[in-house]
C-alpha angles and dihedrals in degrees: 000000000000114000120199131187110240121170091347094307128106102235129190126189109240103164131027118162144111116264093237095041092230100086094251098107135053121301109256113214128190124181131181123214113231140194123210106244110181108297097351145052116252123200110240093204093254118117136185119211137175150127129257120194110241094237091054090049093051091046092052092046091053093045094049092044096245091118124042134176110248097210145348123245113231103220092182091073114121 
């Protein structure tokens, strides 16, 4: 698991899915807050949860460069 420091807390993604499971509802996100304990990350008992609308997630991914269109369709083709 990748743990990142966000707002002073070490956060690891634990859940990422759509409520329906078919990609037609908001993305549900669950993150655990971790503390580095020796050679491992240990859950502190604190969590972050929420939902992000799919459109907002896609727009963010495009803006930040995580998502890119692979090609453009030429609609002028005969």
